[in-house]
N, C-alpha and C positions, 0 to 999 in steps of 0.2 A: 330198420335199415342201417346200416353202417356203412362209412366210408373210410378210407384209408387217407390220411392226411399226412403232410409234413410238417414236422415240428421243430422249430429252430430252438436248439437246447443249449448251445454256449457260443459266446463270441466275445471276444476282447478287441476293441478298437484302442489304436493308438493314437488317433487324431480326429478331431471334429466330434465324434459321435460316441456314445456309451456302451454299457456293458448289460447284457441279458440273457435270461436262462428261464426255462420252466420246468415242470415235473416230469421227469421221464427215468427209465429203468436204464440208468447210464453210469459209468463206473471212472474211467480216465483217460486222457488222452494227451499225448506228449508230443512236442512239435520243436526241431531246431531247424532255423532257415538254412539255406544254401553254403552261407558263409560262417556257420556256427557261431555266428555273432549274438544271435537275440534267441533265447529260449523261452518257451511259454508254456507252463504246466498248467492243465485244467483238471479239476477232479470234484466229482459231484457224487452224491449218494442218491440212491433212487427214492427215499422217502424226503418228503418235504423240500426237495431241491435244494440242497446245500453245495455251493459252488466255490472252489477256490481257485485264482489265478496266481501265478508266480512269474514276474517277468525280470529275466536277466539281460544284460546288454554290456558286450565288450567282457572286459576283465573286472569289471563293477557291478555290484549288485544295485541296478539303477532302480528296478521298479519295486512294487509292494504286493503284498498278498492281501486280496479282497475276499471276504467270505459274504455271500450273499444268500439267504435263506427267503424262501418263497412260500407263501399259502396256496393251498390247492387250487385257487381260483385265479392264480397266476399274478400276483403282486407281491412286490418285496415286503417281507414282514420284519428283516433284521438284516443290518449289515455292518460288517466288522473289518477294520481296516488295520493292516500290520505293516512295519517298515523293517528294513535291515541296511544300515550303512557301512557294513562290513565288506572288505575286499574278499572275492572270491575267486578261486582257480578255475574259472568255468571253462577256459580254453582247454584244459587238459581233461575235462569231463564230457565223454561223449553221448550222455543222455541226462536229463533230470532226474531220472531214477535215484531214489535216496534224498533227493532234495525236498521232497514234498512234505516232510516230516522235520523240516530245518526249524529249528527255533527262531522266532521272530517276535520283536516286541509290538504289542498292542498298542496302536495310536488314537484310534477312536471307534465309536460304536453308535450306531443309529437306529432305533426301532421304530416301526412305522405300525400305527394303530388305527384298525378299520372297525366300523359299525357293522351291524348283522347284515347290512345290504351291500357289504364289500366297499363301502366308500371310505376313502383316507379321512381320519379326523385328527390326528397328530402325528408330529415327528419329535423324537426326542433324541439328542445327541449327547454323546458323553467324550469326553478326551482324558487321556492319562496325564494327571498332574505332574508337573515337573518337579515338583518338592517331595511329594508323598509317593509317588509311583502309582498311585490307585486310580482307578478310573472314576471320573468326577463328571456330573452334569455339568454342560455348558450352555445348551440352548435349547429352546421348545417352541414349536409352533402349533396352534391350534387353528384348524381350517373352519371356514364358513362358506355356504355355498348359496348361490341365487335359485330361482326357479327352474333355470335351466341346468342344474347341476354343473354351472362353472364356479371354480373358486371366486368367490366376490372379495374376500379379504382374508388374511392371517393375522392373529395377534401373536406378537413375538415375545419371548421370555428368555431370560438371562438367569442363571443359577447363583444364588447368594451363598457362598460357601459357609460364612460365617453363621448366618441364622438357619442354614440348611432349607431354603423355600425358594420359589421360583418368584422372580421380579419382573413385573411388564415393563419392557424395554422399549417397543414400538409397535408398529403395525405395517401391514402392507396392503394396500387397496387394487382391485383389477376392475377394469372397464371393458364391456364386450361390446360389439356392434350387434345387428339384428341376426348376423350367421353365426353367432356364438364365437367370432372370432376375437382375441385380445387386442384391444385398441389402445390401451393406457394400463401402465402400473406406476403407483405411488408409493414411496419409501418414506414413513414418518418415525420420528424419534420422539420418546417420551420425554417430557422436560420435568424439572424439579416441581414447577406449578401444576403437574398433571394434567398438562395439556400436550396434545400433539402437535409436532412440529414438522413441515413437510421438508425433507433434505434430499430426495432424488426423484426424479420423474423419467420414465421411459416411455415413448409414444410410438404407435405402430401405424403407419400408412398403409392401407389397404386398396387395392383397384378394383375395378367391376368384374375382373376374373378371380377374386378372393385370394389373390398373391400379394404378400407384402413387399412394398416396393422402396420403403424407407424405416429405420427404426433410429430414433433421436432420443440422446440421453442427456438429461440437464442435473446439475448437482448444485446444491445450494453454496453460495460464497458469503462469508461474513463480511470480507473487504466490502464486496458489492452490494450487500443486503439484498440480494435476490438469486434467483436460479440462473445459473450461466451454462452454457453450451459445453457439451463434454466430449461425447462421442457421438457418431452415426454411422450408419451402414446403407448403401444404396443397392438395390437390386435391380438388373435389369434381365428381361426374360425374352426369349425367342417368340413363344406363344404361352396359352396358359399352363400355369404349372411346369414349364419347362424354363429353367433359368439358364442364362447365358454365362452371366457374372456378377460378383458382388465385389463391392469398393468399400473397405473401413476407412474413416477418418477420426483425426482426434483434432481438438479446437485448441489452437495454439495461442501462447501468451500475446501474439500479434493480433490476436482476435479473428483468426483466419481459420479455414478449415484445411487441413493437412493431411493429405492421404498416405495410409500406413500399410495397407496390405489389399491385395486384389487376388480374388479366386477365379479362375477361368475353367468353365464346365464343358467337357466334350462328350458327345453322345455317340453311341453304337448305333449299328443298324437296327437292333432291337428295341430301341428306343430309350436304353439305361444310359446312365452315365457311367462311362467306361474310364474316364481320366478327370483328376482334377488338379490343377496347377497353380500353386501359390507363390505371389510374387510379393517382394518386399522392396521398399525405397532404398536406393543408394545411398551412400554417405553424404552425398550433397543433397538428397532429396528432391533430386529433379526427374528420374526415372526409374522404371521398375527393373527389377533384377530376380532371376529365378531364385527361389528359397526351397519349396517342396513340391512333390509330386505324389499324387494318389493314384495307383493304378486298380480297378476293379475288376474282378471274373466273375462270370455267372454261368448258371445251368440255364441255357435259353429254352430246354423243354420242359422247364417248370415255370409257371407264370406264377406272380406274387399271390395270387387269389388263392392257389393251393398250399400256401405256407400260412401257417396258424402264426402269429406274432402276439403272444399275450401282453407284451410290455411295451411301452414307449420304445423305440429304438432309435430316437434322435433324427438328426436331418436327413440321413443316407437314405430313408426309404420314403422320401419325398421325392427322389429323383431316379427311382428304379422301378422294374415292372415284372422282374424275374429274380429267382433265388439267387441271392449272394453266395459266393464259395469263399471267395479270399479277397483280401485288399493287402498290396503292397506300397509301402511307405518309402520314398527316397528323399534324401536330402542333397541340394546342389551344393559341390565344394569347387571353388575356384580351379580353374585349369583341369578338372578331372569330371567334372559335369554331374550328373545324378547319380549319387552313390545308394545302394540299399541300405536302410536302416532298419528293416524289420518286416515281418508279415504278420496279418491278422487272418487267422482261420476261422470260418463259420463252421459250426458242427450242427447236423441235422438228424432227425431219426423218424422213423415212421410208426405210427400209432392208430388204432381204430378209435374214431370219435362220432358221435351221434350227429346226422346232419340236421338241419333246423325242422323238417318236417317230421322228425321221429324223435324230438327231443324227450317226450314223456307220452303215455297212452293217455294222459289226461290234457295235455296241451299240444295243440299243434299249429303249426305256422307254415304257410304254403303261399304261392308255389317256389320253387328254388330251382332256378334263377328266377329273380322278381324282375318283373318289366314296370307295369304302372301302380299296382296294388298289392300290399301285403294283407293276407286272409288270416285271422286268428280265430280257431275254434276251440272251445273249452268245455269241459262235460258239465263243470259246475255253473249251473244258470244263473246263480246269484254273483258270480265271480267280479270282483272289480280289482283292477291292478293298474300298472304303470309299464309301458313298454320303452326301453330306451335303445336307440339305434346308435352304435360307435364306429368310427372309422378307425382304420389300422393304426392310426396316430393314438388312439385313447380319446378321442374326442366325441362327446356325445353331440350328434349332428340332429337328430330328433328325439321329442321325448312326448309321448300321448298317454291320455288315460284310456284303457280299453275295457271291453265287457266280455261276456260269454262267447259272442259272436260280433267280431268287430272287422272293419275294413279299412286300412291305413294306406293313405296315399303316400306313394314313393317317387314320385315324379320330381320332386325335388332333388332326390339324390342323383349324385354323377355315378357313372360305372365304375364297378369295382367290388371288392370285396368288404362286407361289413360285419361286425359282431352285434349282438343284441342280449339285452338282459330284460327278463320279464318278471317284474315284482309283485308279489302277492302275499300280504301279510309278511311273516317272516321268511317266507322261501323266495329264492331267487332263481329261474331258469335261465340259461343261456346258451347260445349256438351262434351259428354264422350262414350267412347267406350272400349270393352274388348278386349284384344288381346290373342288369342289362338294359339295352334301349328299349 
């Protein structure tokens, strides 16, 4: 049984969120906004998902070219970043055709290394050395996981150019609650005596609706010989998972919290966030004034569960329920109001993918949609494996050992679309299903 699904293939966000793409038979798309001020060039190859983005703004080349290569299982394996500070006669260029091959300077390179189960193990970053002009290692992270597949800590390394070796420089530890939500992150620096010293802490307060209500950051102060408040963000919700506004604060020298930014969220009739307005403090620091505005456009006929999002799309998909088509960014200019600064286009394609109950003739998972229980039937009577249920943000929300005939309770899952991975020896089978009441 095959089902046609909408696949998100290319998106470049200019605010708040990131860039993502997956393997598809796709060549290139060029866009120029209505004012001919911002040009984005997206280029992809059908094999192994290589994507290039080029961002022009006004008469200056303000953006960069980012090349992302994805593995067949939908995760980034390689990222290269290029920049060009030269002025360009963009205003006289009707389209970006011919600019996609423009020579640009490579500035950084990141490699993502996975194990056989497609779990990220290492990230290695390189940057162009200012003296030699050669790509040189700069930092490496080695990830470790807990029993629930959460990243429990990373060991952080810097590159010793003189001795051509990696030097351990610090570590980052993560703590989670019973629902596998991050509650604390601690950054440590490795001292000369080879002891780890805590330099930065971020804590996350989560309410009974599993929403973050507060993030608090503290930084080590040599003068005070203790961790001092640095930043915090407060989140206010209309209802579960429906945010009304958020406010960022910085801790001042007067040892008081000073608000620096506020974001209001406005929702449409379909339940999606259709507008976000960002405010900043005025010069006196006494009142809010307009800064940025984001307007989102949706395909109301395509619910989010019909869109396959293989990678973490950032915050945007926490606030929408339908397929996103476009995002406009506006900057508030005194006496002129909000002025268009650019457009983010979301590109999709249709491809046939197997639904969960027909993933493999030897592995069956049903029903789909799921209500209270997930049934797994496997022909191999000696089968022993692990089932992982993943939400659209990439979080493992359920992990169970399974056998040839298993019944897994799905009562703890909220409504929506989920991905799953079924691990057996070196094989990994994956699919998706819809959870209903």
